[in-house]
C-alpha positions as CSV (number, residue, x, y, z in Angstrom):
1,M,7.7,46.2,-121.0
2,K,4.9,48.7,-120.4
3,L,4.3,50.1,-116.9
4,L,0.8,51.5,-116.2
5,S,0.1,54.2,-113.6
6,A,-1.4,51.6,-111.2
7,G,1.9,49.9,-110.9
8,L,0.9,46.9,-113.1
9,V,3.4,45.4,-115.5
10,V,0.9,44.3,-118.1
11,A,3.0,43.6,-121.1
12,G,5.3,41.2,-119.3
13,A,2.4,39.5,-117.4
14,L,0.8,38.7,-120.8
15,G,4.1,37.6,-122.3
16,L,4.4,40.7,-124.6
17,A,7.3,43.0,-125.3
18,A,6.7,46.7,-125.4
19,C,6.1,46.5,-129.1
20,G,3.5,43.7,-128.7
21,E,5.5,40.7,-129.8
22,P,5.4,37.5,-127.7
23,Q,8.2,37.2,-125.2
24,E,7.7,33.9,-123.2
25,E,10.8,34.5,-121.0
26,Q,9.6,38.0,-119.9
27,A,6.4,36.6,-118.4
28,N,8.5,34.5,-115.9
29,E,10.2,37.7,-114.6
30,V,7.3,40.0,-114.1
31,T,5.6,40.5,-110.8
32,H,2.6,42.6,-109.8
33,R,3.4,44.0,-106.3
34,G,3.6,40.5,-105.0
35,H,0.2,39.5,-106.3
36,G,1.5,36.5,-108.1
37,L,1.4,37.3,-111.8
38,T,4.5,35.2,-112.5
39,E,4.7,31.5,-112.7
40,G,6.4,31.7,-109.2
41,G,3.5,33.9,-107.9
42,A,0.7,32.3,-105.9
43,C,-2.3,33.4,-107.9
44,F,-0.8,32.7,-111.3
45,S,0.6,29.3,-110.4
46,E,-2.6,28.2,-108.7
47,M,-4.6,29.2,-111.7
48,M,-2.3,27.4,-114.0
49,R,-2.4,24.3,-111.8
50,V,-6.2,24.0,-112.2
51,G,-5.9,24.3,-116.0
52,F,-6.2,27.9,-117.0
53,D,-4.0,29.1,-119.9
54,R,-1.3,31.7,-119.2
55,H,-3.3,34.6,-120.6
56,T,-6.4,33.9,-118.5
57,A,-4.4,33.3,-115.4
58,A,-2.5,36.6,-115.8
59,E,-5.6,38.5,-116.6
60,R,-7.6,37.2,-113.7
61,C,-4.8,37.5,-111.2
62,Q,-4.2,41.1,-112.3
63,R,-7.7,41.8,-111.1
64,D,-7.1,40.1,-107.7
65,L,-6.5,42.9,-105.2
66,N,-6.3,40.4,-102.3
67,N,-2.7,39.1,-102.7
68,G,-3.5,35.8,-104.4
69,D,-6.8,35.1,-102.7
70,I,-8.6,34.4,-106.0
71,G,-6.0,31.7,-107.0
72,R,-6.2,30.0,-103.6
73,C,-10.0,30.1,-103.7
74,V,-10.2,28.6,-107.2
75,L,-7.7,25.9,-106.2
76,N,-9.7,25.0,-103.1
77,L,-13.0,24.9,-105.0
78,T,-11.6,22.7,-107.7
79,E,-10.3,20.4,-105.0
80,A,-13.9,20.3,-103.6
81,G,-15.1,19.1,-107.0
82,F,-16.1,22.3,-108.9
83,G,-15.0,22.9,-112.5
84,R,-12.4,25.7,-112.9
85,W,-14.8,28.2,-114.5
86,A,-17.5,27.7,-111.8
87,A,-14.9,28.0,-109.2
88,L,-13.5,31.2,-110.7
89,D,-17.0,32.7,-111.0
90,A,-17.8,32.0,-107.3
91,C,-14.4,33.3,-106.1
92,E,-14.5,36.5,-108.1
93,N,-17.9,37.3,-106.7
94,A,-17.0,36.5,-103.1
95,R,-16.4,39.2,-100.4
96,R,-13.8,37.0,-98.9
97,P,-12.5,34.6,-101.6
98,R,-9.8,32.9,-99.5
99,G,-12.3,32.3,-96.7
100,L,-14.9,31.0,-99.2
101,G,-12.5,28.5,-100.6
102,R,-11.4,27.2,-97.1
103,C,-15.0,27.1,-96.0
104,V,-16.2,25.0,-98.9
105,L,-13.3,22.6,-98.7
106,S,-13.8,22.1,-94.9
107,M,-17.5,21.5,-95.3
108,V,-17.1,19.1,-98.2
109,D,-14.5,17.2,-96.1
110,S,-17.2,17.2,-93.3
111,G,-19.7,15.4,-95.5
112,F,-21.6,18.2,-97.2
113,G,-22.3,18.2,-101.0
114,K,-20.3,20.8,-102.8
115,W,-23.3,23.0,-103.8
116,S,-24.7,22.9,-100.2
117,A,-21.3,23.9,-98.9
118,L,-20.9,26.7,-101.4
119,D,-24.4,28.1,-100.6
120,S,-23.7,28.1,-96.9
121,C,-20.3,29.6,-97.2
122,Q,-21.4,32.3,-99.7
123,N,-24.0,33.5,-97.2
124,A,-21.7,33.5,-94.1
125,P,-20.3,36.8,-92.9
126,R,-17.1,34.9,-91.9
127,P,-16.9,31.9,-94.3
128,G,-13.5,30.7,-93.1
129,G,-14.6,30.6,-89.5
130,L,-17.8,28.8,-90.4
131,G,-16.0,26.1,-92.2
132,N,-13.5,25.6,-89.4
133,C,-16.2,25.5,-86.8
134,V,-18.2,22.9,-88.8
135,R,-15.1,20.8,-89.3
136,D,-14.2,20.9,-85.6
137,L,-17.7,20.1,-84.4
138,V,-18.1,17.2,-86.8
139,S,-14.7,15.9,-85.8
140,V,-15.9,15.5,-82.2
141,G,-19.2,13.7,-83.1
142,F,-21.8,16.3,-84.0
143,G,-23.9,15.6,-87.1
144,K,-23.0,17.9,-90.0
145,W,-26.4,19.7,-90.0
146,S,-26.3,20.2,-86.3
147,A,-22.8,21.5,-86.6
148,L,-23.8,23.9,-89.4
149,D,-26.8,25.2,-87.4
150,T,-24.7,25.7,-84.3
151,C,-21.8,27.4,-86.1
152,D,-24.0,29.6,-88.3
153,D,-25.7,31.2,-85.3
154,Q,-22.3,32.3,-83.8
155,S,-20.7,35.7,-84.2
156,R,-17.3,34.0,-83.7
157,P,-17.7,30.5,-85.1
158,R,-14.0,29.7,-85.4
159,E,-13.5,30.2,-81.6
160,L,-16.5,28.2,-80.8
161,G,-15.3,25.2,-82.8
162,R,-11.9,25.3,-81.3
163,C,-13.3,25.6,-77.8
164,V,-15.6,22.6,-78.2
165,R,-12.9,20.5,-79.8
166,D,-10.4,21.3,-77.1
167,L,-12.8,20.6,-74.3
168,V,-13.9,17.3,-75.8
169,E,-10.3,16.3,-76.3
170,A,-9.8,17.1,-72.6
171,G,-12.5,14.7,-71.6
172,F,-15.8,16.7,-71.6
173,G,-18.9,15.4,-73.4
174,K,-19.7,17.2,-76.6
175,W,-22.9,18.7,-75.3
176,S,-21.4,20.0,-72.1
177,A,-18.4,21.3,-74.0
178,L,-20.8,23.2,-76.4
179,D,-22.7,24.6,-73.4
180,R,-19.6,25.8,-71.7
181,C,-18.2,27.4,-74.9
182,Q,-21.4,29.2,-75.7
183,R,-21.5,31.0,-72.4
């Protein structure tokens, strides 16, 4: 196997021996500093799960500097209804790919269309927090657009969503809970 200065084991990740001949077994043994280039690694296995071939999965996961965030994001976006290539494009261009994937999945589960969810999440400074907030507010009776407007205006949307949900579960009305949590 060939070791590059950046610490990547490229030949093994692509299933090649040092001389360039295919070596299927070596690909299963190679890791990239825990970033998931092997079939047991998070990024690689998630990319394979959504239908990418071994070469594409290894190549794209090699670029992932966020410990498997690209693979998780792609998996979440395909679960939300996107094709694998559209999901990969969105995730590779995201500032926070893991947050983007969670946000889109939460918003789709809350009743948004996949494209509306993707647009809102791509523009959010904290996409994971936005998705959690929207999900929490919708779960206690807010309309999806009202929840999105409320959460999108917050600097800490995740905390707002949890606060409102917890107060409503404790017996407060949704509007009084929202008012208390926004103070």
